C-alpha positions in Angstrom: 127.1 101.4 81.3 124.8 103.3 78.6 122.9 106.3 79.4 119.6 104.2 79.8 121.2 101.6 82.0 122.8 104.1 84.3 119.2 105.7 84.9 117.4 102.4 85.1 119.9 101.0 87.6 119.8 104.3 89.6 116.0 104.1 89.9 115.9 100.3 90.8 118.8 100.3 93.4 119.2 103.8 94.9 118.5 103.4 98.8 116.5 106.6 98.9 114.1 105.2 96.1 113.9 102.0 98.2 113.1 103.7 101.3 110.3 105.5 99.7 108.9 102.4 98.5 109.0 101.2 102.1 107.1 104.2 103.2 104.4 103.5 100.5 104.0 99.8 101.8 103.6 101.2 105.2 100.7 103.5 103.9 99.3 100.6 102.3 99.3 98.3 105.3 97.8 101.0 107.5 95.0 101.6 105.1 93.7 98.2 105.9 92.9 98.9 109.2 91.9 102.6 109.0 88.0 102.0 108.6 87.5 99.0 110.8 85.6 98.8 114.0 88.0 99.2 117.3 88.7 96.2 119.4 85.9 95.3 121.7 86.5 95.8 125.5 86.0 92.9 128.2 84.8 94.2 131.6 85.4 92.1 134.9 84.0 93.7 138.2 83.1 92.9 141.6 80.0 94.9 142.6 78.2 95.6 146.0 80.8 94.0 148.1 80.4 94.9 151.6 83.1 96.8 153.7 80.9 97.7 156.8 78.1 96.2 159.0 77.4 92.6 159.9 78.3 91.1 156.5 81.4 93.2 156.2 84.2 91.6 154.2 82.2 88.5 153.5 81.3 87.0 150.1 78.4 84.9 151.3 76.4 87.1 154.0 75.4 89.8 151.6 72.9 88.9 148.9 73.8 92.1 146.8 77.4 91.0 146.0 77.8 90.1 142.4 80.7 89.0 140.3 80.3 90.4 136.8 81.7 90.0 133.4 80.9 91.8 130.3 82.0 92.9 126.7 81.5 96.2 125.1 82.0 97.3 121.4 82.1 100.8 120.1 80.6 101.7 116.9 82.0 104.9 115.4 79.5 106.7 113.0 79.8 105.6 109.5 80.7 109.0 108.5 83.8 108.9 110.6 84.7 105.6 109.3 84.5 106.8 105.7 86.6 109.7 106.4 89.3 107.6 108.0 89.3 105.3 105.2 89.5 108.4 103.0 92.5 109.9 104.9 94.3 106.5 104.5 94.0 106.6 100.8 95.3 110.1 101.1 98.1 109.1 103.0 99.0 106.3 100.3 98.5 109.1 97.7 101.2 111.2 99.5 103.5 108.2 100.0 103.4 107.5 96.1 103.8 110.9 95.1 106.8 111.2 97.4 108.3 108.0 96.0 107.7 109.3 92.4 109.3 112.7 93.3 112.4 111.0 94.9 112.6 108.6 92.0 112.5 111.7 89.5 115.3 113.3 91.6 117.5 110.4 91.3 116.8 110.1 87.7 118.0 113.6 87.0 121.0 113.7 89.0 122.0 110.3 87.7 121.4 111.3 83.9 123.4 114.6 84.9 126.2 112.7 86.3 126.5 110.4 83.3 126.4 113.6 81.0 129.0 115.4 82.8 131.2 112.3 82.8 130.6 112.0 79.0 131.7 115.5 78.0 134.5 115.8 80.7 136.2 112.6 79.3 135.6 114.1 75.5 137.4 117.5 76.6 140.0 115.6 78.6 140.8 113.6 75.3 140.8 117.0 73.2 143.5 118.2 75.6 145.6 114.9 75.3 145.7 115.2 71.4 147.0 118.9 71.9 149.4 117.4 74.2 150.6 114.9 71.5 150.7 117.7 69.0 153.0 119.6 71.3 155.2 116.5 71.3 155.6 116.9 67.6 156.0 120.5 67.8 159.1 120.0 70.3 160.8 117.8 67.6 160.2 120.4 65.0 162.0 123.2 67.3 164.9 120.8 68.3 165.6 120.4 64.7 165.5 124.1 63.8 167.5 124.7 67.0 170.2 122.3 65.5 170.1 123.9 62.2 170.6 127.2 63.9 167.6 128.7 62.6 165.7 129.4 65.9 166.8 130.9 69.2 167.7 129.0 72.2 164.9 130.4 74.1 162.5 129.1 71.7 163.1 125.4 72.8 161.3 126.5 76.2 158.2 127.6 74.6 156.7 124.0 73.8 157.2 123.2 77.6 155.7 126.4 78.8 152.4 125.8 76.5 152.7 122.2 77.7 152.5 123.3 81.5 149.5 125.6 80.8 147.6 122.9 79.0 148.5 120.3 81.9 147.0 122.7 84.5 143.8 122.5 82.5 144.0 118.8 82.0 144.3 118.6 85.8 141.2 120.5 86.3 139.2 118.3 83.7 140.7 115.0 85.2 139.0 116.4 88.6 135.7 116.8 86.9 135.9 113.3 85.5 136.7 112.0 89.1 133.8 113.6 90.5 131.4 112.7 87.9 132.4 109.1 88.4 131.8 109.4 92.2 128.3 110.8 91.5 127.6 108.1 89.0 128.9 105.6 91.4 126.7 107.1 94.2 123.2 106.5 92.6 124.1 103.3 90.2 126.1 101.6 93.0 128.8 100.7 90.4 132.3 101.5 91.7 134.5 103.4 89.0 131.9 103.4 86.4 132.8 103.2 82.5 130.5 104.7 79.8 129.3 103.2 76.9 127.2 104.6 73.9 126.0 107.9 73.0 123.9 110.3 75.0 120.3 110.8 74.2 119.0 112.9 71.5 119.2 116.7 72.4 115.4 117.6 71.5 112.7 119.5 73.5 109.1 119.3 72.8 107.9 122.5 74.5 104.2 122.1 73.7 104.0 118.7 75.5 106.2 120.0 78.4 103.6 122.8 79.3 100.7 120.3 78.8 102.0 117.8 81.1 102.7 120.1 84.2 99.8 118.9 86.2 100.8 115.3 86.0 104.5 116.3 87.5 105.5 114.3 90.8 105.8 117.8 92.4 102.0 118.7 91.6 100.9 115.3 92.4 102.4 115.6 95.7 100.1 119.0 96.3 97.2 116.9 94.7 97.6 114.0 97.5 98.2 116.8 100.1 94.6 118.5 99.0 93.0 115.1 99.1 94.3 114.5 102.9 93.2 117.9 103.7 89.6 117.0 102.5 89.7 113.7 104.5 90.7 115.8 107.5 88.0 118.2 106.9 85.4 115.3 106.5 86.8 113.7 109.7 86.2 116.9 111.6 82.7 117.2 110.4 81.8 113.8 111.1 82.8 114.5 114.9 79.4 116.0 115.4 77.8 112.9 114.5 77.3 110.6 117.6 79.2 107.4 118.1 77.5 104.6 120.0 78.3 101.6 122.0 76.7 98.1 122.9 77.6 96.3 126.0 76.5 93.1 127.5 77.5 91.5 130.7 76.8 88.5 132.8 76.6 88.8 136.8 76.3 86.1 139.5 75.2 86.5 143.0 74.2 84.3 145.5 73.1 80.9 144.4 69.5 81.8 146.0 69.2 84.7 143.5 70.6 83.0 140.4 72.6 84.7 137.4 71.9 87.9 135.6 72.3 89.2 132.3 72.4 93.1 131.4 72.5 94.8 127.9 72.9 98.4 127.1 73.7 100.9 124.6 75.4 104.3 124.9 75.3 107.1 122.7 77.6 110.4 122.6 76.0 113.6 122.9 77.7 116.5 121.0 75.6 119.0 122.6 78.4 121.7 122.8 79.6 121.8 119.1 79.8 125.7 118.9 83.1 125.3 121.5 84.1 121.9 120.4 83.6 120.5 117.2 82.8 123.7 115.1 86.1 125.3 115.9 87.7 122.1 114.5 85.6 122.1 111.4 86.7 125.7 110.8 90.3 124.9 111.0 90.2 121.8 108.9 88.2 124.0 106.2 90.9 126.5 106.3 93.6 124.0 105.7 91.8 122.6 102.8 91.8 126.1 101.3 95.4 126.4 102.0 96.2 123.3 100.3 94.3 124.1 97.1 96.1 127.5 96.9 99.5 125.9 97.7 98.6 123.6 94.8 98.0 126.6 92.4 101.1 128.3 93.7 103.1 125.3 92.8 101.7 125.0 89.1 102.6 128.5 88.6 105.9 128.1 90.0 106.5 125.2 87.6 105.4 126.9 84.6 107.7 129.9 85.7 110.6 127.4 86.3 110.0 125.7 83.0 109.9 129.1 81.1 113.2 130.2 82.7 114.9 126.7 81.9 114.1 127.0 78.3 115.2 130.3 77.8 118.5 129.2 79.3 118.5 126.3 77.1 117.7 128.6 74.0 120.9 130.6 75.1 123.0 127.6 75.4 121.9 126.5 72.1 122.5 129.8 70.5 126.2 129.7 72.1 126.9 126.4 70.8 125.9 127.3 67.3 128.2 130.4 67.5 131.2 128.2 68.7 130.6 125.6 65.9 130.0 128.1 63.2 132.4 130.9 64.0 134.5 130.7 67.0 136.1 127.2 66.3 136.6 127.7 62.6 138.2 131.2 63.1 140.4 129.9 65.6 141.4 126.9 63.6 142.1 129.1 60.5 144.2 131.6 62.7 146.3 128.5 64.2 146.9 127.4 60.6 147.9 130.8 59.2 150.1 131.5 62.3 152.0 127.9 62.1 152.4 128.7 58.5 154.1 132.3 59.0 156.3 130.4 61.5 157.4 127.9 59.3 158.3 130.7 56.7 160.1 132.7 59.5 157.8 135.5 59.4 156.3 134.9 63.0 158.0 133.9 66.3 157.2 130.6 67.9 155.5 132.1 71.0 152.8 133.7 69.0 152.3 130.6 66.7 152.0 128.5 70.1 149.6 130.9 71.5 147.3 130.5 68.3 147.3 126.7 69.2 146.5 127.0 72.4 143.7 129.5 71.6 142.4 126.5 69.1 142.5 124.1 71.6 140.7 126.4 74.2 138.1 127.0 71.3 137.5 123.4 70.7 137.2 122.5 74.6 134.8 125.6 75.1 132.7 124.1 72.0 132.5 120.8 73.9 131.6 122.7 77.1 128.7 124.5 75.4 127.6 121.3 73.9 127.7 119.8 77.5 125.4 122.8 78.7 122.9 122.1 75.9 122.7 118.3 76.8 122.5 119.1 80.7 119.5 121.5 79.8 117.9 119.1 77.6 118.3 116.0 80.2 117.2 118.5 82.9 114.2 119.7 81.2 112.9 116.4 79.9 113.3 114.4 83.2 112.1 117.1 85.3 109.1 118.7 83.3 108.6 115.9 80.6 107.1 112.5 80.2 110.2 110.7 81.2 108.6 110.1 84.6 109.1 107.2 87.2 
């Protein structure tokens, strides 16, 4: 799979992303009922039933005995209902921001796993080519031994170098296996095979800093601020009275006929100083806390971006140094040492060490290129416009 296919598949199929989507759906469903009236209450009662005196335990000898059935509907004050709806919308925002943050995390980890696998396979191929060249060198040494122009101990030197290279190859093979396992975890594809090239290794610094406030991490705190504002509004709404309407029908002795009752009850928040006011102050403090937490997160993200860009600049310089100086020098030295060995002016061990140094320099250059690629992917997918 290509880089884009891997990232897209991971975001679509990752269980953690699907779980966060379900949380968003749950919040959206809960918001429908947030500002609705509570269910009405039905009351059934038997009133004035005698338990003493001549009419005791009789339904017919006491004219005051009455069977009553009624219904009551509560009406929370409009400010409370608006605050509940606002809180429900804030919960949706929290869930959506959490989903975006989880999708972004999956994107970053999938992209880095693809990059790690890509460069680990390239470095592994580089060592395989070195092993093939050692086979050719072994034939040359064998021919020189047959002609008597080389010492018998020199026949062991290519095998010693091959053993050293095989150790490095085993480590790279393990890196390939681990990268494949991580990529399979997020894409759901067992034993994934790569296709295509990695994306362009470019960073737009100005756009990165300009887009900090739209990042999922910051949006999560934005939703937290809205949730704190809704809780504060709900606490203030508690000072406004709720009211209830009730109606009932009562039936007495047929001689008296039926009766209907209608009533209204209203809450009286008379002791707000010790009941509602402390809660209002607490919610206001939580709202202030959410605002400061958001500002602190923006500063933290900005500092992390600056640190990541500094590390990226360092890796770019190291890569340029490897490409322009270290690899060419190692290649030139290996060529000169092999020429000296062919002319009989240098022992085989020194020539092989130069060959190994060249291979190490080329593998190190690929490792530095991988570092740059990881930096670009992590920066662009964490701070850039590549957002879920």
